[in-house]
ChimeraX commands (.cxc) that place a marker at each C-alpha (Angstrom):
marker #1 position -161.06,-154.49,30.03 radius 0.5
marker #1 position -157.47,-154.57,29.04 radius 0.5
marker #1 position -156.00,-157.77,27.44 radius 0.5
marker #1 position -152.94,-159.58,28.30 radius 0.5
marker #1 position -151.21,-158.27,25.14 radius 0.5
marker #1 position -152.29,-154.71,25.71 radius 0.5
marker #1 position -151.09,-154.71,29.37 radius 0.5
marker #1 position -147.71,-156.11,28.40 radius 0.5
marker #1 position -147.20,-153.62,25.75 radius 0.5
marker #1 position -148.23,-150.88,28.26 radius 0.5
marker #1 position -145.60,-152.18,30.65 radius 0.5
marker #1 position -143.06,-152.30,28.02 radius 0.5
marker #1 position -143.66,-148.84,26.92 radius 0.5
marker #1 position -143.52,-147.52,30.60 radius 0.5
marker #1 position -140.31,-149.50,31.53 radius 0.5
marker #1 position -137.66,-147.14,29.75 radius 0.5
marker #1 position -138.73,-144.40,32.14 radius 0.5
marker #1 position -138.74,-146.56,35.18 radius 0.5
marker #1 position -135.89,-147.19,37.50 radius 0.5
marker #1 position -134.83,-149.56,40.35 radius 0.5
marker #1 position -137.72,-150.77,42.31 radius 0.5
marker #1 position -140.48,-149.34,39.91 radius 0.5
marker #1 position -138.83,-151.29,37.19 radius 0.5
marker #1 position -138.70,-154.44,39.25 radius 0.5
marker #1 position -142.40,-153.97,39.91 radius 0.5
marker #1 position -143.07,-153.65,36.23 radius 0.5
marker #1 position -140.97,-156.50,35.23 radius 0.5
marker #1 position -142.56,-158.77,37.90 radius 0.5
marker #1 position -146.14,-157.85,36.65 radius 0.5
marker #1 position -144.98,-158.36,32.99 radius 0.5
marker #1 position -143.43,-161.73,33.91 radius 0.5
marker #1 position -146.74,-162.85,35.47 radius 0.5
marker #1 position -148.57,-161.76,32.37 radius 0.5
marker #1 position -146.18,-163.41,30.12 radius 0.5
marker #1 position -146.50,-166.65,31.80 radius 0.5
marker #1 position -150.48,-166.28,31.81 radius 0.5
marker #1 position -150.38,-165.55,28.06 radius 0.5
marker #1 position -148.14,-168.58,27.34 radius 0.5
marker #1 position -150.35,-170.88,29.44 radius 0.5
marker #1 position -153.45,-169.69,27.75 radius 0.5
marker #1 position -151.88,-170.18,24.27 radius 0.5
marker #1 position -150.61,-173.66,25.32 radius 0.5
marker #1 position -154.28,-174.54,26.18 radius 0.5
marker #1 position -155.50,-173.16,22.90 radius 0.5
marker #1 position -152.93,-175.31,21.00 radius 0.5
marker #1 position -153.76,-178.34,23.01 radius 0.5
marker #1 position -157.55,-177.93,22.24 radius 0.5
marker #1 position -156.75,-177.23,18.54 radius 0.5
marker #1 position -154.86,-180.52,18.21 radius 0.5
marker #1 position -157.45,-182.42,20.34 radius 0.5
marker #1 position -160.28,-181.39,17.93 radius 0.5
marker #1 position -158.20,-181.59,14.59 radius 0.5
marker #1 position -156.19,-184.65,15.51 radius 0.5
marker #1 position -153.37,-183.06,13.48 radius 0.5
marker #1 position -149.81,-184.26,13.50 radius 0.5
marker #1 position -148.07,-182.45,16.33 radius 0.5
marker #1 position -144.68,-183.55,15.34 radius 0.5
marker #1 position -145.07,-181.99,11.89 radius 0.5
marker #1 position -146.55,-178.85,13.16 radius 0.5
marker #1 position -143.75,-178.36,15.83 radius 0.5
marker #1 position -141.10,-179.13,13.25 radius 0.5
marker #1 position -142.66,-176.73,10.79 radius 0.5
marker #1 position -142.61,-174.02,13.48 radius 0.5
marker #1 position -138.93,-174.56,13.80 radius 0.5
marker #1 position -138.87,-176.42,17.06 radius 0.5
marker #1 position -136.70,-179.56,17.16 radius 0.5
marker #1 position -138.70,-182.47,18.09 radius 0.5
marker #1 position -139.37,-186.25,17.30 radius 0.5
marker #1 position -142.08,-188.81,17.46 radius 0.5
marker #1 position -140.64,-190.26,20.77 radius 0.5
marker #1 position -141.81,-187.12,22.76 radius 0.5
marker #1 position -145.22,-187.46,24.44 radius 0.5
marker #1 position -148.17,-185.22,23.36 radius 0.5
marker #1 position -147.78,-182.81,26.30 radius 0.5
marker #1 position -144.23,-181.96,25.37 radius 0.5
marker #1 position -145.04,-181.59,21.75 radius 0.5
marker #1 position -148.00,-179.23,22.62 radius 0.5
marker #1 position -145.57,-177.16,24.84 radius 0.5
marker #1 position -142.94,-176.88,22.04 radius 0.5
marker #1 position -145.50,-175.87,19.49 radius 0.5
marker #1 position -147.12,-173.38,21.84 radius 0.5
marker #1 position -143.61,-171.83,22.70 radius 0.5
marker #1 position -142.90,-171.43,19.03 radius 0.5
marker #1 position -146.05,-169.75,18.38 radius 0.5
marker #1 position -145.86,-167.62,21.69 radius 0.5
marker #1 position -142.54,-166.30,21.04 radius 0.5
marker #1 position -143.71,-164.55,17.98 radius 0.5
marker #1 position -146.67,-162.81,19.57 radius 0.5
marker #1 position -146.38,-158.97,20.22 radius 0.5
marker #1 position -146.77,-159.74,23.98 radius 0.5
marker #1 position -143.86,-162.13,24.15 radius 0.5
marker #1 position -141.67,-159.85,21.93 radius 0.5
marker #1 position -142.53,-156.83,24.10 radius 0.5
marker #1 position -141.69,-158.73,27.23 radius 0.5
marker #1 position -138.44,-160.09,25.99 radius 0.5
marker #1 position -137.35,-156.61,24.88 radius 0.5
marker #1 position -138.31,-155.18,28.33 radius 0.5
marker #1 position -136.47,-157.86,30.21 radius 0.5
marker #1 position -133.34,-157.43,28.03 radius 0.5
marker #1 position -133.45,-153.65,28.45 radius 0.5
marker #1 position -133.84,-154.05,32.16 radius 0.5
marker #1 position -130.93,-156.51,32.38 radius 0.5
marker #1 position -128.66,-154.10,30.54 radius 0.5
marker #1 position -129.61,-151.58,33.42 radius 0.5
marker #1 position -128.71,-154.25,35.88 radius 0.5
marker #1 position -132.29,-155.07,36.89 radius 0.5
marker #1 position -133.69,-158.66,36.89 radius 0.5
marker #1 position -136.21,-160.77,38.77 radius 0.5
marker #1 position -133.59,-163.41,39.62 radius 0.5
marker #1 position -131.85,-162.36,43.03 radius 0.5
marker #1 position -128.17,-162.45,42.93 radius 0.5
marker #1 position -126.58,-164.85,45.51 radius 0.5
marker link #1:1,2 radius 0.2
marker link #1:2,3 radius 0.2
marker link #1:3,4 radius 0.2
marker link #1:4,5 radius 0.2
marker link #1:5,6 radius 0.2
marker link #1:6,7 radius 0.2
marker link #1:7,8 radius 0.2
marker link #1:8,9 radius 0.2
marker link #1:9,10 radius 0.2
marker link #1:10,11 radius 0.2
marker link #1:11,12 radius 0.2
marker link #1:12,13 radius 0.2
marker link #1:13,14 radius 0.2
marker link #1:14,15 radius 0.2
marker link #1:15,16 radius 0.2
marker link #1:16,17 radius 0.2
marker link #1:17,18 radius 0.2
marker link #1:18,19 radius 0.2
marker link #1:19,20 radius 0.2
marker link #1:20,21 radius 0.2
marker link #1:21,22 radius 0.2
marker link #1:22,23 radius 0.2
marker link #1:23,24 radius 0.2
marker link #1:24,25 radius 0.2
marker link #1:25,26 radius 0.2
marker link #1:26,27 radius 0.2
marker link #1:27,28 radius 0.2
marker link #1:28,29 radius 0.2
marker link #1:29,30 radius 0.2
marker link #1:30,31 radius 0.2
marker link #1:31,32 radius 0.2
marker link #1:32,33 radius 0.2
marker link #1:33,34 radius 0.2
marker link #1:34,35 radius 0.2
marker link #1:35,36 radius 0.2
marker link #1:36,37 radius 0.2
marker link #1:37,38 radius 0.2
marker link #1:38,39 radius 0.2
marker link #1:39,40 radius 0.2
marker link #1:40,41 radius 0.2
marker link #1:41,42 radius 0.2
marker link #1:42,43 radius 0.2
marker link #1:43,44 radius 0.2
marker link #1:44,45 radius 0.2
marker link #1:45,46 radius 0.2
marker link #1:46,47 radius 0.2
marker link #1:47,48 radius 0.2
marker link #1:48,49 radius 0.2
marker link #1:49,50 radius 0.2
marker link #1:50,51 radius 0.2
marker link #1:51,52 radius 0.2
marker link #1:52,53 radius 0.2
marker link #1:53,54 radius 0.2
marker link #1:54,55 radius 0.2
marker link #1:55,56 radius 0.2
marker link #1:56,57 radius 0.2
marker link #1:57,58 radius 0.2
marker link #1:58,59 radius 0.2
marker link #1:59,60 radius 0.2
marker link #1:60,61 radius 0.2
marker link #1:61,62 radius 0.2
marker link #1:62,63 radius 0.2
marker link #1:63,64 radius 0.2
marker link #1:64,65 radius 0.2
marker link #1:65,66 radius 0.2
marker link #1:66,67 radius 0.2
marker link #1:67,68 radius 0.2
marker link #1:68,69 radius 0.2
marker link #1:69,70 radius 0.2
marker link #1:70,71 radius 0.2
marker link #1:71,72 radius 0.2
marker link #1:72,73 radius 0.2
marker link #1:73,74 radius 0.2
marker link #1:74,75 radius 0.2
marker link #1:75,76 radius 0.2
marker link #1:76,77 radius 0.2
marker link #1:77,78 radius 0.2
marker link #1:78,79 radius 0.2
marker link #1:79,80 radius 0.2
marker link #1:80,81 radius 0.2
marker link #1:81,82 radius 0.2
marker link #1:82,83 radius 0.2
marker link #1:83,84 radius 0.2
marker link #1:84,85 radius 0.2
marker link #1:85,86 radius 0.2
marker link #1:86,87 radius 0.2
marker link #1:87,88 radius 0.2
marker link #1:88,89 radius 0.2
marker link #1:89,90 radius 0.2
marker link #1:90,91 radius 0.2
marker link #1:91,92 radius 0.2
marker link #1:92,93 radius 0.2
marker link #1:93,94 radius 0.2
marker link #1:94,95 radius 0.2
marker link #1:95,96 radius 0.2
marker link #1:96,97 radius 0.2
marker link #1:97,98 radius 0.2
marker link #1:98,99 radius 0.2
marker link #1:99,100 radius 0.2
marker link #1:100,101 radius 0.2
marker link #1:101,102 radius 0.2
marker link #1:102,103 radius 0.2
marker link #1:103,104 radius 0.2
marker link #1:104,105 radius 0.2
marker link #1:105,106 radius 0.2
marker link #1:106,107 radius 0.2
marker link #1:107,108 radius 0.2
marker link #1:108,109 radius 0.2
marker link #1:109,110 radius 0.2
marker link #1:110,111 radius 0.2
marker link #1:111,112 radius 0.2
view
C-alpha cells in the first residue's frame, strides 16, 4: 500500500511531464492528499500534547509560528501542526508541484 507521502512524491515526479487537464487532475489528487496528510499530522500533534500536557505556546513558538497564550488549544495545535507539516517531504513536494503548475498557468482555483 502506498503512503500519502509516497503518492505525493509520485504525483510531483509525474507533474513536469503532464500538461493541461492531466496536470489539473494530478494537482487535484495531490491537493486532496496534502489536506489528508495535514489533517493526520494535526491529529497526531493534538494527541501528543493531550498525553504529554506540554506547553503548546512554547512548542509553536520554538517551531517558528507566531502565537500567544490568548489563543485556544485548537488554534495552537493547528499552528504547531502547520509548522511541522510544511517541513515534511510530502508538503514540500506538493508546494513545488503547485508552484511549477502555476508558472505554467495551471491552478485549482478557477479564474473568474
